[in-house]
PyMOL Python script that loads the backbone (N, CA, C, O; Angstrom):
from pymol import cmd

cmd.read_pdbstr("""\
ATOM      1  N   MET A   1      61.800 139.028  46.356  1.00  0.00           N
ATOM      2  CA  MET A   1      63.020 138.965  47.124  1.00  0.00           C
ATOM      3  C   MET A   1      62.839 139.879  48.331  1.00  0.00           C
ATOM      4  O   MET A   1      62.206 140.930  48.230  1.00  0.00           O
ATOM      5  N   GLN A   2      63.390 139.481  49.462  1.00  0.00           N
ATOM      6  CA  GLN A   2      63.287 140.283  50.673  1.00  0.00           C
ATOM      7  C   GLN A   2      64.666 140.609  51.218  1.00  0.00           C
ATOM      8  O   GLN A   2      65.642 139.912  50.942  1.00  0.00           O
ATOM      9  N   GLY A   3      64.726 141.681  51.995  1.00  0.00           N
ATOM     10  CA  GLY A   3      65.965 142.080  52.630  1.00  0.00           C
ATOM     11  C   GLY A   3      65.680 142.979  53.817  1.00  0.00           C
ATOM     12  O   GLY A   3      64.528 143.238  54.162  1.00  0.00           O
ATOM     13  N   THR A   4      66.762 143.452  54.437  1.00  0.00           N
ATOM     14  CA  THR A   4      66.689 144.316  55.598  1.00  0.00           C
ATOM     15  C   THR A   4      67.439 145.608  55.302  1.00  0.00           C
ATOM     16  O   THR A   4      68.546 145.577  54.765  1.00  0.00           O
ATOM     17  N   VAL A   5      66.842 146.738  55.649  1.00  0.00           N
ATOM     18  CA  VAL A   5      67.457 148.036  55.378  1.00  0.00           C
ATOM     19  C   VAL A   5      68.756 148.160  56.156  1.00  0.00           C
ATOM     20  O   VAL A   5      68.767 148.032  57.381  1.00  0.00           O
ATOM     21  N   LYS A   6      69.849 148.410  55.449  1.00  0.00           N
ATOM     22  CA  LYS A   6      71.153 148.636  56.084  1.00  0.00           C
ATOM     23  C   LYS A   6      71.337 150.118  56.358  1.00  0.00           C
ATOM     24  O   LYS A   6      71.738 150.508  57.455  1.00  0.00           O
ATOM     25  N   ASP A   7      71.044 150.949  55.356  1.00  0.00           N
ATOM     26  CA  ASP A   7      71.107 152.397  55.550  1.00  0.00           C
ATOM     27  C   ASP A   7      70.165 153.086  54.579  1.00  0.00           C
ATOM     28  O   ASP A   7      69.803 152.539  53.538  1.00  0.00           O
ATOM     29  N   PHE A   8      69.775 154.312  54.949  1.00  0.00           N
ATOM     30  CA  PHE A   8      68.855 155.099  54.134  1.00  0.00           C
ATOM     31  C   PHE A   8      69.151 156.572  54.342  1.00  0.00           C
ATOM     32  O   PHE A   8      69.270 157.035  55.476  1.00  0.00           O
ATOM     33  N   ASP A   9      69.269 157.313  53.237  1.00  0.00           N
ATOM     34  CA  ASP A   9      69.476 158.760  53.268  1.00  0.00           C
ATOM     35  C   ASP A   9      68.160 159.420  52.863  1.00  0.00           C
ATOM     36  O   ASP A   9      67.817 159.409  51.681  1.00  0.00           O
ATOM     37  N   PRO A  10      67.409 159.997  53.814  1.00  0.00           N
ATOM     38  CA  PRO A  10      66.118 160.579  53.484  1.00  0.00           C
ATOM     39  C   PRO A  10      66.215 161.763  52.525  1.00  0.00           C
ATOM     40  O   PRO A  10      65.292 161.993  51.744  1.00  0.00           O
ATOM     41  N   ALA A  11      67.302 162.511  52.567  1.00  0.00           N
ATOM     42  CA  ALA A  11      67.453 163.657  51.668  1.00  0.00           C
ATOM     43  C   ALA A  11      67.610 163.203  50.216  1.00  0.00           C
ATOM     44  O   ALA A  11      67.005 163.785  49.316  1.00  0.00           O
ATOM     45  N   GLY A  12      68.408 162.181  49.991  1.00  0.00           N
ATOM     46  CA  GLY A  12      68.644 161.694  48.637  1.00  0.00           C
ATOM     47  C   GLY A  12      67.726 160.548  48.242  1.00  0.00           C
ATOM     48  O   GLY A  12      67.669 160.167  47.073  1.00  0.00           O
ATOM     49  N   ARG A  13      66.993 159.987  49.236  1.00  0.00           N
ATOM     50  CA  ARG A  13      66.105 158.843  49.018  1.00  0.00           C
ATOM     51  C   ARG A  13      66.848 157.642  48.448  1.00  0.00           C
ATOM     52  O   ARG A  13      66.313 156.911  47.614  1.00  0.00           O
ATOM     53  N   THR A  14      68.083 157.441  48.900  1.00  0.00           N
ATOM     54  CA  THR A  14      68.909 156.318  48.469  1.00  0.00           C
ATOM     55  C   THR A  14      69.354 155.527  49.695  1.00  0.00           C
ATOM     56  O   THR A  14      69.256 156.001  50.826  1.00  0.00           O
ATOM     57  N   GLY A  15      69.843 154.320  49.449  1.00  0.00           N
ATOM     58  CA  GLY A  15      70.334 153.515  50.550  1.00  0.00           C
ATOM     59  C   GLY A  15      70.760 152.153  50.079  1.00  0.00           C
ATOM     60  O   GLY A  15      71.058 151.947  48.902  1.00  0.00           O
ATOM     61  N   SER A  16      70.787 151.216  51.018  1.00  0.00           N
ATOM     62  CA  SER A  16      71.145 149.848  50.664  1.00  0.00           C
ATOM     63  C   SER A  16      70.398 148.874  51.561  1.00  0.00           C
ATOM     64  O   SER A  16      69.948 149.206  52.658  1.00  0.00           O
ATOM     65  N   VAL A  17      70.288 147.659  51.042  1.00  0.00           N
ATOM     66  CA  VAL A  17      69.550 146.586  51.708  1.00  0.00           C
ATOM     67  C   VAL A  17      70.466 145.370  51.799  1.00  0.00           C
ATOM     68  O   VAL A  17      71.206 145.072  50.861  1.00  0.00           O
ATOM     69  N   LEU A  18      70.416 144.675  52.921  1.00  0.00           N
ATOM     70  CA  LEU A  18      71.138 143.415  53.077  1.00  0.00           C
ATOM     71  C   LEU A  18      70.172 142.266  52.810  1.00  0.00           C
ATOM     72  O   LEU A  18      69.112 142.172  53.429  1.00  0.00           O
ATOM     73  N   LEU A  19      70.554 141.396  51.884  1.00  0.00           N
ATOM     74  CA  LEU A  19      69.756 140.207  51.607  1.00  0.00           C
ATOM     75  C   LEU A  19      70.017 139.161  52.679  1.00  0.00           C
ATOM     76  O   LEU A  19      70.957 139.297  53.462  1.00  0.00           O
ATOM     77  N   ASP A  20      69.205 138.134  52.722  1.00  0.00           N
ATOM     78  CA  ASP A  20      69.355 137.093  53.742  1.00  0.00           C
ATOM     79  C   ASP A  20      70.679 136.351  53.630  1.00  0.00           C
ATOM     80  O   ASP A  20      71.161 135.801  54.620  1.00  0.00           O
ATOM     81  N   ASP A  21      71.280 136.325  52.430  1.00  0.00           N
ATOM     82  CA  ASP A  21      72.577 135.657  52.269  1.00  0.00           C
ATOM     83  C   ASP A  21      73.754 136.559  52.641  1.00  0.00           C
ATOM     84  O   ASP A  21      74.910 136.155  52.517  1.00  0.00           O
ATOM     85  N   GLY A  22      73.459 137.792  53.103  1.00  0.00           N
ATOM     86  CA  GLY A  22      74.503 138.716  53.533  1.00  0.00           C
ATOM     87  C   GLY A  22      74.993 139.667  52.460  1.00  0.00           C
ATOM     88  O   GLY A  22      75.777 140.570  52.754  1.00  0.00           O
ATOM     89  N   SER A  23      74.551 139.489  51.224  1.00  0.00           N
ATOM     90  CA  SER A  23      74.989 140.405  50.168  1.00  0.00           C
ATOM     91  C   SER A  23      74.219 141.728  50.272  1.00  0.00           C
ATOM     92  O   SER A  23      73.071 141.769  50.714  1.00  0.00           O
ATOM     93  N   GLU A  24      74.879 142.788  49.855  1.00  0.00           N
ATOM     94  CA  GLU A  24      74.316 144.130  49.950  1.00  0.00           C
ATOM     95  C   GLU A  24      73.919 144.634  48.572  1.00  0.00           C
ATOM     96  O   GLU A  24      74.685 144.513  47.616  1.00  0.00           O
ATOM     97  N   LEU A  25      72.719 145.200  48.470  1.00  0.00           N
ATOM     98  CA  LEU A  25      72.240 145.779  47.223  1.00  0.00           C
ATOM     99  C   LEU A  25      71.908 147.249  47.453  1.00  0.00           C
ATOM    100  O   LEU A  25      71.096 147.567  48.321  1.00  0.00           O
ATOM    101  N   PRO A  26      72.521 148.147  46.692  1.00  0.00           N
ATOM    102  CA  PRO A  26      72.150 149.560  46.809  1.00  0.00           C
ATOM    103  C   PRO A  26      70.860 149.823  46.041  1.00  0.00           C
ATOM    104  O   PRO A  26      70.532 149.097  45.103  1.00  0.00           O
ATOM    105  N   PHE A  27      70.135 150.856  46.437  1.00  0.00           N
ATOM    106  CA  PHE A  27      68.968 151.293  45.676  1.00  0.00           C
ATOM    107  C   PHE A  27      69.028 152.803  45.494  1.00  0.00           C
ATOM    108  O   PHE A  27      69.565 153.526  46.333  1.00  0.00           O
ATOM    109  N   ASP A  28      68.465 153.264  44.379  1.00  0.00           N
ATOM    110  CA  ASP A  28      68.474 154.694  44.075  1.00  0.00           C
ATOM    111  C   ASP A  28      67.113 155.313  44.368  1.00  0.00           C
ATOM    112  O   ASP A  28      66.181 154.620  44.776  1.00  0.00           O
ATOM    113  N   ALA A  29      67.006 156.620  44.157  1.00  0.00           N
ATOM    114  CA  ALA A  29      65.775 157.344  44.449  1.00  0.00           C
ATOM    115  C   ALA A  29      64.614 156.834  43.601  1.00  0.00           C
ATOM    116  O   ALA A  29      63.479 156.794  44.078  1.00  0.00           O
ATOM    117  N   ALA A  30      64.874 156.446  42.355  1.00  0.00           N
ATOM    118  CA  ALA A  30      63.803 155.948  41.485  1.00  0.00           C
ATOM    119  C   ALA A  30      63.194 154.671  42.056  1.00  0.00           C
ATOM    120  O   ALA A  30      61.976 154.501  42.018  1.00  0.00           O
ATOM    121  N   ALA A  31      64.021 153.772  42.583  1.00  0.00           N
ATOM    122  CA  ALA A  31      63.520 152.529  43.188  1.00  0.00           C
ATOM    123  C   ALA A  31      62.722 152.838  44.449  1.00  0.00           C
ATOM    124  O   ALA A  31      61.671 152.240  44.680  1.00  0.00           O
ATOM    125  N   PHE A  32      63.208 153.760  45.258  1.00  0.00           N
ATOM    126  CA  PHE A  32      62.485 154.144  46.474  1.00  0.00           C
ATOM    127  C   PHE A  32      61.135 154.758  46.117  1.00  0.00           C
ATOM    128  O   PHE A  32      60.117 154.396  46.707  1.00  0.00           O
ATOM    129  N   ASP A  33      61.117 155.680  45.162  1.00  0.00           N
ATOM    130  CA  ASP A  33      59.878 156.350  44.753  1.00  0.00           C
ATOM    131  C   ASP A  33      58.872 155.379  44.147  1.00  0.00           C
ATOM    132  O   ASP A  33      57.666 155.575  44.297  1.00  0.00           O
ATOM    133  N   ALA A  34      59.341 154.341  43.469  1.00  0.00           N
ATOM    134  CA  ALA A  34      58.450 153.368  42.824  1.00  0.00           C
ATOM    135  C   ALA A  34      57.602 152.614  43.849  1.00  0.00           C
ATOM    136  O   ALA A  34      56.501 152.166  43.529  1.00  0.00           O
ATOM    137  N   GLY A  35      58.097 152.471  45.058  1.00  0.00           N
ATOM    138  CA  GLY A  35      57.364 151.748  46.094  1.00  0.00           C
ATOM    139  C   GLY A  35      56.359 152.589  46.847  1.00  0.00           C
ATOM    140  O   GLY A  35      55.556 152.049  47.609  1.00  0.00           O
ATOM    141  N   GLY A  36      56.381 153.904  46.655  1.00  0.00           N
ATOM    142  CA  GLY A  36      55.424 154.781  47.309  1.00  0.00           C
ATOM    143  C   GLY A  36      55.658 154.999  48.795  1.00  0.00           C
ATOM    144  O   GLY A  36      54.742 155.408  49.508  1.00  0.00           O
ATOM    145  N   LEU A  37      56.857 154.737  49.268  1.00  0.00           N
ATOM    146  CA  LEU A  37      57.162 154.930  50.687  1.00  0.00           C
ATOM    147  C   LEU A  37      57.578 156.370  50.974  1.00  0.00           C
ATOM    148  O   LEU A  37      57.921 157.124  50.064  1.00  0.00           O
ATOM    149  N   ARG A  38      57.543 156.736  52.250  1.00  0.00           N
ATOM    150  CA  ARG A  38      57.994 158.068  52.669  1.00  0.00           C
ATOM    151  C   ARG A  38      59.308 158.019  53.433  1.00  0.00           C
ATOM    152  O   ARG A  38      60.080 158.977  53.411  1.00  0.00           O
ATOM    153  N   LEU A  39      59.563 156.901  54.109  1.00  0.00           N
ATOM    154  CA  LEU A  39      60.735 156.796  54.975  1.00  0.00           C
ATOM    155  C   LEU A  39      61.054 155.332  55.214  1.00  0.00           C
ATOM    156  O   LEU A  39      60.162 154.484  55.174  1.00  0.00           O
ATOM    157  N   LEU A  40      62.319 155.030  55.461  1.00  0.00           N
ATOM    158  CA  LEU A  40      62.750 153.701  55.863  1.00  0.00           C
ATOM    159  C   LEU A  40      63.600 153.819  57.116  1.00  0.00           C
ATOM    160  O   LEU A  40      64.269 154.831  57.324  1.00  0.00           O
ATOM    161  N   ARG A  41      63.574 152.790  57.948  1.00  0.00           N
ATOM    162  CA  ARG A  41      64.394 152.737  59.155  1.00  0.00           C
ATOM    163  C   ARG A  41      65.413 151.606  59.044  1.00  0.00           C
ATOM    164  O   ARG A  41      65.178 150.604  58.369  1.00  0.00           O
ATOM    165  N   PHE A  42      66.537 151.784  59.712  1.00  0.00           N
ATOM    166  CA  PHE A  42      67.546 150.739  59.817  1.00  0.00           C
ATOM    167  C   PHE A  42      66.890 149.488  60.399  1.00  0.00           C
ATOM    168  O   PHE A  42      66.181 149.566  61.402  1.00  0.00           O
ATOM    169  N   GLY A  43      67.126 148.339  59.772  1.00  0.00           N
ATOM    170  CA  GLY A  43      66.607 147.078  60.264  1.00  0.00           C
ATOM    171  C   GLY A  43      65.212 146.734  59.785  1.00  0.00           C
ATOM    172  O   GLY A  43      64.704 145.652  60.077  1.00  0.00           O
ATOM    173  N   GLN A  44      64.585 147.643  59.052  1.00  0.00           N
ATOM    174  CA  GLN A  44      63.237 147.390  58.563  1.00  0.00           C
ATOM    175  C   GLN A  44      63.262 146.345  57.455  1.00  0.00           C
ATOM    176  O   GLN A  44      64.162 146.345  56.616  1.00  0.00           O
ATOM    177  N   ARG A  45      62.282 145.463  57.453  1.00  0.00           N
ATOM    178  CA  ARG A  45      62.186 144.399  56.454  1.00  0.00           C
ATOM    179  C   ARG A  45      61.451 144.934  55.230  1.00  0.00           C
ATOM    180  O   ARG A  45      60.403 145.566  55.365  1.00  0.00           O
ATOM    181  N   VAL A  46      61.993 144.684  54.027  1.00  0.00           N
ATOM    182  CA  VAL A  46      61.406 145.188  52.791  1.00  0.00           C
ATOM    183  C   VAL A  46      61.362 144.111  51.715  1.00  0.00           C
ATOM    184  O   VAL A  46      62.139 143.157  51.736  1.00  0.00           O
ATOM    185  N   ASN A  47      60.434 144.283  50.770  1.00  0.00           N
ATOM    186  CA  ASN A  47      60.380 143.489  49.548  1.00  0.00           C
ATOM    187  C   ASN A  47      61.083 144.269  48.455  1.00  0.00           C
ATOM    188  O   ASN A  47      60.954 145.490  48.376  1.00  0.00           O
ATOM    189  N   LEU A  48      61.834 143.563  47.604  1.00  0.00           N
ATOM    190  CA  LEU A  48      62.579 144.206  46.526  1.00  0.00           C
ATOM    191  C   LEU A  48      62.179 143.634  45.180  1.00  0.00           C
ATOM    192  O   LEU A  48      61.906 142.440  45.053  1.00  0.00           O
ATOM    193  N   ALA A  49      62.147 144.491  44.187  1.00  0.00           N
ATOM    194  CA  ALA A  49      62.046 144.041  42.797  1.00  0.00           C
ATOM    195  C   ALA A  49      63.429 144.235  42.194  1.00  0.00           C
ATOM    196  O   ALA A  49      63.981 145.334  42.247  1.00  0.00           O
ATOM    197  N   TRP A  50      63.994 143.177  41.620  1.00  0.00           N
ATOM    198  CA  TRP A  50      65.364 143.166  41.093  1.00  0.00           C
ATOM    199  C   TRP A  50      65.292 142.759  39.638  1.00  0.00           C
ATOM    200  O   TRP A  50      64.711 141.721  39.320  1.00  0.00           O
ATOM    201  N   ASP A  51      65.873 143.558  38.736  1.00  0.00           N
ATOM    202  CA  ASP A  51      65.818 143.226  37.309  1.00  0.00           C
ATOM    203  C   ASP A  51      67.074 142.524  36.813  1.00  0.00           C
ATOM    204  O   ASP A  51      67.270 142.384  35.606  1.00  0.00           O
ATOM    205  N   GLY A  52      67.922 142.084  37.731  1.00  0.00           N
ATOM    206  CA  GLY A  52      69.160 141.413  37.371  1.00  0.00           C
ATOM    207  C   GLY A  52      70.360 142.338  37.400  1.00  0.00           C
ATOM    208  O   GLY A  52      71.502 141.881  37.444  1.00  0.00           O
ATOM    209  N   GLU A  53      70.104 143.639  37.376  1.00  0.00           N
ATOM    210  CA  GLU A  53      71.184 144.627  37.416  1.00  0.00           C
ATOM    211  C   GLU A  53      71.037 145.623  38.550  1.00  0.00           C
ATOM    212  O   GLU A  53      72.029 146.103  39.099  1.00  0.00           O
ATOM    213  N   ARG A  54      69.785 145.934  38.903  1.00  0.00           N
ATOM    214  CA  ARG A  54      69.562 146.934  39.950  1.00  0.00           C
ATOM    215  C   ARG A  54      68.204 146.714  40.606  1.00  0.00           C
ATOM    216  O   ARG A  54      67.336 146.029  40.066  1.00  0.00           O
ATOM    217  N   VAL A  55      68.045 147.312  41.781  1.00  0.00           N
ATOM    218  CA  VAL A  55      66.755 147.308  42.458  1.00  0.00           C
ATOM    219  C   VAL A  55      65.857 148.298  41.727  1.00  0.00           C
ATOM    220  O   VAL A  55      66.228 149.458  41.545  1.00  0.00           O
ATOM    221  N   THR A  56      64.686 147.849  41.310  1.00  0.00           N
ATOM    222  CA  THR A  56      63.772 148.726  40.572  1.00  0.00           C
ATOM    223  C   THR A  56      62.644 149.257  41.440  1.00  0.00           C
ATOM    224  O   THR A  56      62.031 150.270  41.103  1.00  0.00           O
ATOM    225  N   ALA A  57      62.362 148.595  42.546  1.00  0.00           N
ATOM    226  CA  ALA A  57      61.325 149.055  43.473  1.00  0.00           C
ATOM    227  C   ALA A  57      61.525 148.365  44.814  1.00  0.00           C
ATOM    228  O   ALA A  57      62.051 147.254  44.879  1.00  0.00           O
ATOM    229  N   LEU A  58      61.103 149.031  45.880  1.00  0.00           N
ATOM    230  CA  LEU A  58      61.080 148.386  47.182  1.00  0.00           C
ATOM    231  C   LEU A  58      59.929 148.941  47.981  1.00  0.00           C
ATOM    232  O   LEU A  58      59.540 150.098  47.826  1.00  0.00           O
ATOM    233  N   THR A  59      59.390 148.100  48.836  1.00  0.00           N
ATOM    234  CA  THR A  59      58.279 148.471  49.689  1.00  0.00           C
ATOM    235  C   THR A  59      58.346 147.634  50.964  1.00  0.00           C
ATOM    236  O   THR A  59      59.148 146.705  51.065  1.00  0.00           O
ATOM    237  N   LEU A  60      57.517 147.960  51.915  1.00  0.00           N
ATOM    238  CA  LEU A  60      57.498 147.198  53.149  1.00  0.00           C
ATOM    239  C   LEU A  60      57.082 145.763  52.884  1.00  0.00           C
ATOM    240  O   LEU A  60      56.350 145.493  51.932  1.00  0.00           O
ATOM    241  N   SER A  61      57.536 144.853  53.709  1.00  0.00           N
ATOM    242  CA  SER A  61      57.256 143.439  53.478  1.00  0.00           C
ATOM    243  C   SER A  61      55.770 143.117  53.602  1.00  0.00           C
ATOM    244  O   SER A  61      55.324 142.074  53.123  1.00  0.00           O
ATOM    245  N   THR A  62      55.006 143.992  54.234  1.00  0.00           N
ATOM    246  CA  THR A  62      53.562 143.750  54.380  1.00  0.00           C
ATOM    247  C   THR A  62      52.754 144.314  53.209  1.00  0.00           C
ATOM    248  O   THR A  62      51.540 144.123  53.148  1.00  0.00           O
ATOM    249  N   LEU A  63      53.419 145.009  52.279  1.00  0.00           N
ATOM    250  CA  LEU A  63      52.739 145.612  51.131  1.00  0.00           C
ATOM    251  C   LEU A  63      53.186 144.940  49.837  1.00  0.00           C
ATOM    252  O   LEU A  63      54.317 144.462  49.748  1.00  0.00           O
ATOM    253  N   PRO A  64      52.305 144.899  48.827  1.00  0.00           N
ATOM    254  CA  PRO A  64      52.706 144.304  47.549  1.00  0.00           C
ATOM    255  C   PRO A  64      53.623 145.230  46.763  1.00  0.00           C
ATOM    256  O   PRO A  64      53.548 146.451  46.899  1.00  0.00           O
ATOM    257  N   LEU A  65      54.480 144.649  45.948  1.00  0.00           N
ATOM    258  CA  LEU A  65      55.331 145.444  45.060  1.00  0.00           C
ATOM    259  C   LEU A  65      54.470 146.047  43.949  1.00  0.00           C
ATOM    260  O   LEU A  65      53.496 145.434  43.512  1.00  0.00           O
ATOM    261  N   PRO A  66      54.831 147.242  43.497  1.00  0.00           N
ATOM    262  CA  PRO A  66      54.051 147.859  42.410  1.00  0.00           C
ATOM    263  C   PRO A  66      54.200 147.107  41.099  1.00  0.00           C
ATOM    264  O   PRO A  66      53.609 147.498  40.092  1.00  0.00           O
TER     265      PRO A  66
END
""", "prot")
cmd.dss("prot")
cmd.show_as("cartoon", "prot")
cmd.util.cbc("prot")
cmd.orient("prot")
């Protein structure tokens, strides 16, 4: 699944992503850390792993999900 970064808090490593259908999915620090990223920017395209209840990992669209 792919989306676009809506917001990101670097201190808390949390934020949210907008999916292509316009729905918003929040992500927590554990999901951010699982992707091995250091920072995200507003509007950046990302790949998401979704377990049906929450985002479990995210990474840049050019990188594979863990």
